[in-house]
N, C-alpha and C positions, 0 to 999 in steps of 0.2 A: 441601563445596566449598573449594578451596584459596584462600587470600588471601595475596597477595604485595605487597611493595613494590618498585617499579622506579625507579630513579634516571635521569632523562633531562635532560641538559644542567644538571646540578646541582640539579634539582627532583625530589622524590619524588612518584610517582604510585602510588595503590593499584590493585592489579590483582586480578581474580577469574577463576575458571576458567569463563568464558563463551566461546562460540565466535565471538569477533571477532578478525580476523587483520589484522595490520599489518606492512608490510615495513620493518623498521628495521635493515637489514644494515649501513648505515654510520653509525650514530647516534653512534659514538664515535670516528669516523675524524678524527685531529687535522688532516688536510689538507683537510677539507671546507670549502666556502665557502658563505656564504649567497647565496641567489639574488639577482641583481641587483648583486652585489659583484665586480668584475673581469670579468664576463662577462655577456652578455644572455641567455644560455641556461642553464638549470639543468644542472649536471653531475651524473653518477650519484652522487657523494659528497655531495650537498647535505644540510645540516642542516635547513633551514626546512621542506622538504616533509614529512619524517615526523613532525616535531614538530607541525606545523600539522594534518596528517591525524590525529594522535592526539587532539588537543584537539577538532577538529570532530567526530570520531566520538562521542567522549564526551558532547559537547554535543547533537548531533542525535539520537543513540539514547537519551538520557535515562538512561544508567547511573548509578545513584546512587553506586556505589563504584568506578567506573572500568571498564576493559575489559581483556581478556588480551592482552598484548603478546608477540610472538615474533619472534626474529631469525631470518630465513630462512636466513642462511648458518650460524648456530649455533642450530639449532632446540631444543636443550634448555635454552638459557640462561634461558628465561623461568621455569623452576621449579626447575633444579638447578645454576644458575651456569654460567658460560662454560666451554666446552671444544671445542678445535678438532677433536676426533675424534668428535664426535657422529655418530649414523647419519644418512645423507644423505637417507633417505626419510622422515624423522620428520614433516615438515610434512604431507604428504598422509596418512600412516598414521594419525597421532593424530585428524585431523578424520574420516577415514573410518570409524575404529574407533567414535568417539562417535556418529556419525550413522547408521551402518548397523547398530548394536547398541543401539537405545534402551531395550531391556528387559532388558539384560544388563550384567554386570560382566566386564571383562578386565583382568588384570595382566600387564604385560610387564617382565622383568628382563634386561638384556643387560650382560655384563661386557666392557668395552672393551679393545683391545690395550694401551692406555696404562696399564691397572690399575684404572682407575675402573669404576664401575657405573651404568648408565642405568636409572632405575627410574621407571615411569609407570603409571597406572592410569586406565581409563574407567569411570565409575560412572553407568550409565543415561542415557547421553547427555552427561554432563558429564566434563570432564577434571579428575582429581583425584589427589592423592598423600597419603602418610601425613604426619601433622603434623610429625613430626620430620625429615622428608626435605627439608631446606632447603639442601643443597649435594651435590656429587658424593661418592659413596660409594666408598671404597677399601678398607675392612675387611670381610672375609667374615662376621665375626660380626655386625657391624651390619646387613649385608644379610639374614642369617638372622633377626635380630630383626624387621626391618622386614616380611620376607615373612611371618613367623609372626603379626605384629600384624594385617596385612591379612586373612590367612585366618581367623583367630579372629574378626575382626569380621564378615566375610562368611558364615562357616559358620553363624553364630547366626541368620541370616535366611534366609527361603525365597526368595531371588532368584538364578537361576542365574548361575554365573560360570565363568570359565576362566582358566587360568594358561599363559602362554607364556615359556618359559625359553630363553635364549641365553647359557649359561655356560661359562667356561673353568675354573673351579674347582668342585668338587661342593659344592653347599649343600643340606643336609637338615635338615628339622624334622619332627616327627610329623604336623603338619596337611599338609605338603607331600607327604610320602609317601602319606598318605591320599588326597590329591587325585590323585596320580599313578595310584594303583591303581584309583580310581574313574573315571580317564579325564578328570577335569576339568583336569589339568595335564599338559603334554607339552613336549618340547624343540622349538624352532623359531626362527624369525626374525620380525622385525616384519612383513616383506612377506608371511609366510604368512597373516597375517590378511586379507590383501588378495587371496587366491587366488580367492575367489568374487566375482562382481560383486555391487554393492549392490543391494538390492530397489528397486522402482520407487518406493516411499515414500521411501526414503532419497535417491534422486536427485532427486525432487521437493523435498525438504527442502533439498538443496543449492542449488536454484535460488531458492527462496522463504524469506525469514525466517519463523520459525515463527508470530508473530502474524498475518502477512499470509496465510500458508497457512491457518491456522484460520479467519481472516475470510472468505476465499474458499470454504471448504468450507460454513461456516454459511450464507454467502449463497446457495450452490447448493441447500442443503437447504430454506432457507426459501422460495427462489423456486419449487422444485418443489411444496411443499405449497401455496403460494398459487395456482399454476396449477391444480392439481387442485381445490382449494376453489372457485376462481372458475368452473371448468368445471362442477362439480356444482351451483353456485348458478344459473348460467345455464341449466342443463337443468331444473332444478326449477321455475324461474321460467316457463320456456316451457311446461312441462307444466301449471302453475297457470293461466296465461292461457288456454291451450287449453281447459282444463276450465271456466274462468269463462265464456268465449265460448259454448261449448256449452250451459251453464246459461241464459245470457241468452236464447240462441235458443229454448230450450225454453219458458222463462218467457214470452217475447214471443209464442210460439205459444198459449200458455194465457191471454193477454190481460193479462199482468202488465208493468208498465213498470218496468224496472230500469235504465234508461239512465243515464249518467254525470250528465247534467243533472238528472234526477229525483232521483238520490242527493244530488246538491249542494243542491237546493232542499229536500230532506228533512232534511239536515243543518242547514241554516240554520234551519228551522222547530223542529227539536229544540233548538238553542241558545237560540232566543228563548223558547221554552216553559220551559226550565231557568232562564233569567234571570227570567222573570216569576214562577216559583214561589219563587225566593230572595227577590224583592222582596215577594211575599205574606208570607213568613215574617218579614221585616225590618221591614215597614211596616204590616201589617194588625194593629195593636196599639192599645191604649188611648192616649188622650192622656197624655203624661207628667205634666202638670200636674194632671190629675184624680187619677191615681194618688197623687201627692205630697200633695194636699189630703186626700184620704180617709186616708191613712196618718197625716198630722200630726193629724187630728182624733181618730182612734182612739188614738194615743199620749197626747194630752192627757187622755183619759178613763181609759186604763189606768193612768196614773201614780197615781191614787187608790187603787188596790188595793195598798197597801204597808204594812199593819198588821204591823209587825215583820219584814217582808220587804224586800228591796232590789231594784229593777228594774235589771238589769245591761245588757241589751241588747234592742233592738226592731228588727225589720226586716220589709219588706214584699216580696211577690213582684212581679216586673215586670208581671204581668197585673193586678195589683190585687185578687185575689179572696181573698187571704188574708194574714195577718200573724202573726208569731211573736214572743212576749215571754218572755224568760228572767229568772226571779227566783232569787236566791240569799239564804241566811240569813245575816246578818252575824255576826261573831265575838262581838259583845256580846249576841246574842240566842240563841246556840247553847244555853246552858244552860236558857233559858226555853222553847226549842223552837219559838219564833216564834208567830204567831197564825194559827190555823186560819181565821180569818174572811177572810183573803186568799185561801186556796185555795178556800174555799166560794164566795166572790163570783165568782172566775174561773170555776169550774165552771159557773155559771150561763149564761155566754155563750160558753164557749171549751172546747176539748178539752185537759185538763191532764194532763201526765205528770209524777208527783211521784217523785223520786229521793231517798229519805229518807237512804240511806247518804252521798250527796254534799251533803245539804242544799240541794238544788236543784229547781226546779219550771219546766217549760216549757209555756206556753199557747199554743195555736194558734187564732186567731180567723178565723172565715169572714166575708168581706166581700162585699157586693153590688158586683160588678165593674162598672166604668164601661164604656160601650159601645165596640165595636171599630170603628176607622176603616177606611174602604175603602183597599185597597192602592193604592200609586202604580205608575205605569208609568214606564219609563225617561226618556221625553221630559218627564216633569213633575219630575224631579229637578233640584235647582240644579246650575249648573256649577261645578266644584270650585275654580278659581282664585279667582273672586269670593266664593264662599261661605266658603273658608277665611279670606279677608281680613276678611270681615264678622264671622265667628266670633271672630277674635282680638281685633277691636275690642270686641265685646260682653263677652268674658271681662275684658277690661281695664277697661271701665266697671264691671263688677261688683267687681273688686278694688279700684277707686278708692272706691266707695260704701261698702265695708266693708273695712278693712284687715285684719280677722281672716279673711276669706274667702280660700281657696286655690282656684284655677281653672287647669286646663291642659287641653290638647287633643292628640291624636296626629295624625300626618299620615295623610291619606287613602291607603289601599292597596287594590288590586284584590281584590274579593269573590271567594273560591275558590268556583266553581261547577262541578259536573261534569254531564254529559248522557250519555245513551246514543246512541251513533253508529249511525245507520241503515246497515244492510248488506242484501246480497241475502238473500231469504228462505231459500235453501238454506244460505247461509254462517251465518245466525244459528241455524239449527237444528243445525248440526254443530259450530260453534266457540263457540256461546253469546254472550251479550250482551257488548259492548265499551263501556267508558266513557272519557271523555276531558275535559279541561278545557276550558271555554268559551274562545274566542279572545278576546284583549285588546280588540279593537275593539268587541265585543259587550257586554263585562262593565261593571260599575259599580264605584264606590269605596265604602268604608266606613271609618269611624274612631270614635273614643271621646273623650268629654268627662268629666273628672272634677272634682268640686267638693267642698269641704268647708268647714263653718262652724259657727257657734253660734247657737241660738235659732230660733224658728219664722218670724220675719219674714224672714230671709235664705233660708230653705229655700223659702217659699212665695211670695216675691216676685219670682223670676226669671222666671216665667211661661213655661215651656217647653211651648208649644203647636204648633210647627211640624210639619207632617206628616211631614217626614223625620227627626224626632227620635223615639226609642223609649227607654223605661227599661230599664235593664239591672240595676241595683242600688240599694237604699236601705236604709241602716242608721242607727239613732239610738242613741247611748250617753248615758244620763242622768248628770249631775253634780249637786253640791250646790246650785250657784247657777243652773245653766242646764243645757242639754244640747247635745251636738255631734252632728253629722250628716255623713254621707258619701253622696254621690250620684254615680252612674255612668250616662251616657247614651251611646247609639250614634246616629251619624248616617249618612245615605247621600247620594251625590251621583254626578254623571256626569263622565267626564273632560273 
């Protein structure tokens, strides 16, 4: 694509070979007057109109590098310099060639009566020239060189091209002779290119800018696809509704009630059942305080089995039916091998896994579990706003009583519960079960409380006995002077 620099009223404008045409026939007329100076009506030679038109076109169309400017009285001046004898039909011919041959390349060479040569090419819908062709050409050798450069460039690619020659002197190059023999080059005039009317696509492109034409074509295609898709959807929906109605009548005749009201009631029942099953899982648990007390008592007894071994971690299951103690052999005892008395004592009441290569032993104790509480129903859950406020105050009191205690609670969020959606019996047989989330108005909320501290008193003194609390995790880590513990509880409440 050619890039030019055009001077308009003392200012330089960058111009590229894009199909934007402006009438600048009187741009350099010294007798031209600005609009509004000496006359209320703009005269044909006015300067303000073409300059404003150029600036507005560049601004509105968003050309980053400018636009192509052509003088309608001197049509070749935009790329070859000013010449009074340029072909008169150049304006229409250039645009016509570029638009009616969007997939071809056309080279036109005309030697003028004045001795100069008019040299122009259209490259797949674009106006273009050879890079060196920046002024009128009067030397035949220069013309030969330019023709040969263009044909050498085009012949190397698989894009069809043609050459139209209107010459006064004979110009020959090997590539040009080869093009003449193959029928790709022939003598003629610029108007010969216009002998055939442009195709419908070219006429359409003359009326619409290319982006708008593409947008309208895309809109038509999308509209057609959307119409047929909507028609197919409505037809399929009507067929499904007719089939469903037929099935309802058949089931009604068989004594099965599958009306919409019955399905709505069944859906509500299924959701309530799913909520109650989730509450059963979250609240039918032992009292957390009972599990904590049993775990603390067992830990105090297990600490005695440390003859040469070191108890590194102790944890209890949330159900309170088992506990796990992990022992390791300190570096100071590795050469001695530790004392087998510890392992022997543990094996009397626990299942022991001994890993000699790691100098580690894990003992699992079976504990008599505390009784399971009866599960709560949703109406027995505390209201979230008041409950969260009371919980925050309770944790604050615990931290005030023991500055070493850490206590925090998460916000209550909706418990994720799914249920099987009731459907018509025939649909259930063919499509299989369908599951969905319980609606928010039927769901309940859940959250966690995390605590950490030192010593048995802070662990057992909090008294977590409320029915909407359940133990999630309890671990104890011994130290030389005392032992630290970490406790995690879950709670449930209603919105």
